[in-house]
N, C-alpha and C positions, 0 to 999 in steps of 0.2 A: 741209644737212649735219647729221649727228647727232653731238653731242658725247658723249665718254665712251663710245664704242662699244666693247663688249667682244667680243673675237674668239671664235668657236666653231668647234670642229673639225668635219670633215665627218661624223663619226659622232655628233654631238650630236643628241639627240632633242628635237623641238619638236612639241608637241601630238600626241604619240603617233606622229609620223612620223620614222623614222630613214632618212637619206639615205646610201646606200652610195657608195663611190668610183666604182663603175661607173655609177650613176645620175647622179652629178655630171658624169662625163665625157660622158655622152650629152647632158645638158642644155647643157653648155658648147659642144658641137659645134652644137647647135641655135642657141644664141645667136650663134655665129660665122657662121651662114648667113643672109644678109639675108632671103631669101624665106620662111624658116621661123621667124622670130622671133615669139614670142607677144606679142600686144598687152598682155596683163596684165603681162608682164615688162618690155617696153620700150614704154610708151604714148607717143603722139605728144607732142613737146615735151620729153621727158626726155633730158638730155644725158649723156654718158659721165662717170663718176666720175673725178675727177683723182687720180692716185697720184704722190706726191712722192718723187723719188729724190735723195739727197744724196751728191755726189761731192766729197770733201774732199782726199784724197791721189790722185796719179796712179794708184796700184795699185788704188784702189777701182773703177776702170772695168772691171778684169778680171773682177770679180764682177757688176757692174751690167749690162754689155752682154749677156751670155748671157740674163739674165732678161728684159730688154727685148725681145730677139729672140724669146723664147718668147711674149711677150705681144702681139706685133705684130698678130696676127689677132683679138685681143680688142677688137672694135669698141666695147665698152661700158667700156673702160679708156682714160683720157687721161693718159699718162705725161708728167710734167714733171720735168726734171732741173735741180737747183740745183748749180752749180759754185762752189767757194770760191776758185779761183785760175785763172789763165790756163793754168798747167801741167796742172791737172786736166782742163781743157777740151780741151787739145791731145792728151792721151793718149786721151780718150774719142773724139775725132774720128778718131784713128789706128786705133781698134778697131771703130768703129761700122759699118764695112762687113763684113758677114758673109755669105759666098756672094755672091749678086747683089743682096741687099737692103741698102740703106742706111737706118740708123735715123735718123729725123728727128723726135725728140720736141721739144715745147716746152722751152725752156731759159732760165736766167738765170745770169749770172756775178756773184757778189758780190765786191767789192773790199774785202777785210778788212785790207789793208795788211800791213806787216811788223812784227808785234808779238811780244812774248814770249808764253809759253803762257797765262798768266793774262789778259793783255789781249786776246789773240786770242779766247779763249773768251768774254769779256765782249762784245766787239764782235760776234761771231757770234751770241750769244744775242739781242742786240737786233735784228739783222738778220733772224733766223728768226722772232722774235716778230712783227715787222712783216709778214712774208710770210704768216704764218698768220692774222693779223688781216684781211688782204685777202680770203682765200678758204680755207675749211677743206677740205682734201683728205679722201678716204675713208680713207687711210692714208699714213704716211710710212715709206719704206724706207731703212734705214741700214746701212752696211757700214764696216768699218775701225775704227780707234781714234784718229783725229785729234781735236785740240781743238775744231775746228768741228763735228765729228760729235757730240761730247759736248754742245756747246751746242745743236745741233739736237734732240737727244734731250730735253734739259731744256725747251726751248721747246715741243716737241710735247706732252710730258707735261702741262705746265701749261695748255696749250690744250684738253686733253681729247681729243686726236686719238690714235688707236692707232698703235703703232709695230711694224713688221715688221723684225726684225733678221736680216740675212744673216751667215752665218759666226759664229754665236754660240757661246758655251761654251768659247772658247779661253783658256787660261791658261798663263802662263809660270811662275807662282809667285814672281814677283820684284816686290814692291810698291815697290822703289826706282825702277822705270821708270814714267814718266808714261803710256805707252800701256797698261800693265797696269791702272792706275787707271781710265783712260778706258774701256777694254774692259769692265771689270767693271760700271761704273756704267751704261753704256749697256745692257748685258744685263739689269740689274735694272729698268730703265725700260721695256723692251720688253714688248709684249703677246704677241707671237708670235715665237719663235726658230726659225730654220732652221739646222740644224747638219750637219756633214759626216760624223759617225760616232758610234758608241756611247760613245767616250771623252768627247766634249763633252756627251752626254746625261747621263752619270754625273756630270760636273762640275756641271752646273746642278741636277741633282737633289740633290747634296750641299749646294749652296748654298741650297736651299729652294725652287727654282723648280718649279712644278707641271708634271708630265710632260705634262699636256693642252695646254700652251702650247708644247711643243718638238716639232719635226718633223725627222726625219732624212731628209735629201734628197740628200746627196752634196756634191761640190765643184765649184762654178761655174767655177773657174780651169781645171779639166780640160775643160770644154765648149769653152772658147776654144782651148785647146791642141789638141784634137782637130780642130777646124774649120780651124786654120791650119797644121797640121803639114806637110801635103804642100807647101804653098806655101813654107814655111820651108826644107824640104829642097831644093826647086828653087833657092832663092836662093843656097845654097852660099857664104855670106858668108866663110867661112874662106879660100876661094881669093882673095878680094879683098884680104885683109890679109896674105897670104903665109904661112899656117901649114897644116900637114898635118892632115887630119881624124883624130880620135881620139888626137891627140898633144899638144894644147895644153891648158893649165889656164886656165879662164875664171874671172874675178873679177867678181861682181855684188854690190856693196854698195849699200844704200839708206839706212841709219840715219844720222841726223845725228851721233850720237856717234862714228861711224867716219869720216865724211867732212868734217864741219865743224870738228872738233878737229885743228888742224894737227900737233900733237905726236903724237897717236895715229895719224893718217894716215901720218906718216913712219915710225913704227914698223911699221905694216902693210906699207908699201912695201919696207922694209929686209928684212923677213922673206920677202916674195915674191921679192926679188932672189936669195935662196938657192935658191928653187924654179927660178928662171929659168936657173940654171946647168945644169940637166939637161933642161928642156923649155921651150918658149915659154909665156909668161904673157900672156894678153890681159885687160886691165883695162877693163871697160865702165863708163863714167862716166855717171850719170843727168844729165838736162838741168838740174835745179835746182842741182846741185853742180858743174857744168862750169866756170863762171867762177872760183870759189874754188879748185877743184882745179887748174886751169891756173896759177893765181897762186902757190899754195903749192909746186907741183911742176912745174917747167918741162919741156916735152916732151923736151928734150935730156937732162935728168937721168934721166928714165924710160928712154929708149933706152939710155943708158950702163949702166943696171942690168939691161937685157935685157927690159924690159916694153913691150909694145905697147898703147898707150892709144887706145881708140876711143870714139866716142859724142858726143852722144847718138844712140841707135839706136832705130829703130822697133821695135814689139813683134815683127814677123815677123823682122826682121834679127837681133834679140837671140835669138829662139827658134831661129834657124838655128844660131847659135854654140852654143847649149846642146845641140842635138841631136848634135853631133859633137865635143864636148869630151871630154877624159879625166876630167873632173870639174869641179864648180863650187864655188868658195869664195864663201860668201854670208852675208848676215844677213837675208835676205828670206824671209818666210813663203811667198809665192807661188812663189818659185824652189824652195824645199824641196818644195812640192806638185808642181810641174811635173816635177822630176827623179825624184820617186817614181813618178809616172805614167809617165814614160818609161823607168824602170828603170836610171837612171844616178845615180851617186853625187853627193850634195851634201855639202859640209863647212861646217858652220855655225859662224861666229865668235861663239859664245855658250855660256853654261853650261846653258841650258835651251831648249826648243822649245815654242812656243805650240801647235803641232799635233803632239801627242805621237805620233800614229799614223805620222808620217813617220820617226820614230826606231824605234818598236817593230815596225811592219809595213812600213816603207818602206826607202828607201835613204839617209836622212839620217844623218850622223855629227856629233855635237857635239864640237868641238875645244877649247872653252873660250873665255873672254873675252880672254885674254892674246894679243896679236899674235905674241909670240915662238913660240907653239905652232903657228903656221902652217908652220914648217919641218918639222914632224913628219907632215904630210899625206902619205899614201901613195896617189898617183894610180895606181900600177901595179896596186894591188889593187882598183880600182874595177870594179864589174860592168858588163857589157854588157847590152842588152835581151834577149839570148838566155838569159842565166843569171839574170835578175832574178826576184824572188819574185812570187807571184800578186798581181794588182792589188787595191787596197782596195775592198771592197764599196761599190756606188753611185758610185764614181769612174769612171763609164761614159760620160760625155759627154751624159747626159740629165738632168742636175741642173736645168737651166733649166726644162724642162717640169714636173718635180715641184714646183719652187719656184713657178711660175706657177699650178699647180693650187691650192696652198695659199693663195696670195694671193687668187685669184678666188673660191674657195669660202668663205674666211673673211670677206672684206671687200667683195666685189663682188656675188657670187651672192645672198647672203641680203638684201643691201640692194635688189637688183633685184626680188626676189620680194616686197618689202615686209614682211619678217619683222621684228617688233619686237625691238629689241636693247638 
């Protein structure tokens, strides 16, 4: 393995030779065809390069799975997935079946224990350092802004292994939030950053990141959405919980500040009870929060307030509810992305949005941080897909293909050719 490998874009000139995107595509197809592989590219005894994917939070899988699916025919890539919790692994397994192909990469699950942010980062740093000491991968792929993801970035940088960052360049502009700190530091440590749009490109450029390291590829969450949308429509989960399509408000909260703080959670529920007087409110509780949620708010209390509590739900079942809701109250970046792609309104319980395009060009409405403002949400003014604005460029369901091309051309293709780096 090569330490300190510096990524080069597909337009980089080497010894007077400039490789075009078209040329790379042709060569990639040759590499994918066993009978046409060039001996000089894949000589006998050469094994596939390992690519390490880190999945820290359950939502990270929504971005990792489409990329792994796009890489499944790359016989010279050996994907290895590192999970930092059982919850992250369960979500990945839920998503890993795409079409008729089940992803079965090598994997490891780290038991980091229940620690505070500082201790979790420290434990994860040692664990990833040990993994990299065993075998240096060609590249480490990181997504999200979890504490263990930051630890993985630090360990990888210290080991001299390149980092490919998914969903880079997102900023909420709020340094009081730990995930904002993590997200910014991970971006700074990355060698190559894949971003969803021009806003993220400008953010990174403003922070001093060279544009040669940034690739605008689109939104991986939209790939997964496109693949599962028809199945989700067929599920019609709303019928199972007794609500009418396009009539109910859906609540999808993920942040610990909203679900783990009992006092704040009660304030959110009290505000939602006002909404429940005029339309059904379905509260989808994530798996990690379910025990504490049920302990702080008993089911009979929620029913008395007019709230329907469901969950934990699979990705497809939750998507089914999103498809036919009157609108979604959320704090999740992924939900904001999905609702923008669907042309349905999301109402975000925050003052800022990490993905600015969902507000400026999408259907995301910021309602502020105060739970009391939830009573002001106007579901009757929410758009339907027929009147939604034009989709955001590159949010077309093909992001995984573009991301895979960047990974292969920057970290696998040049190594296979024996180019000095």
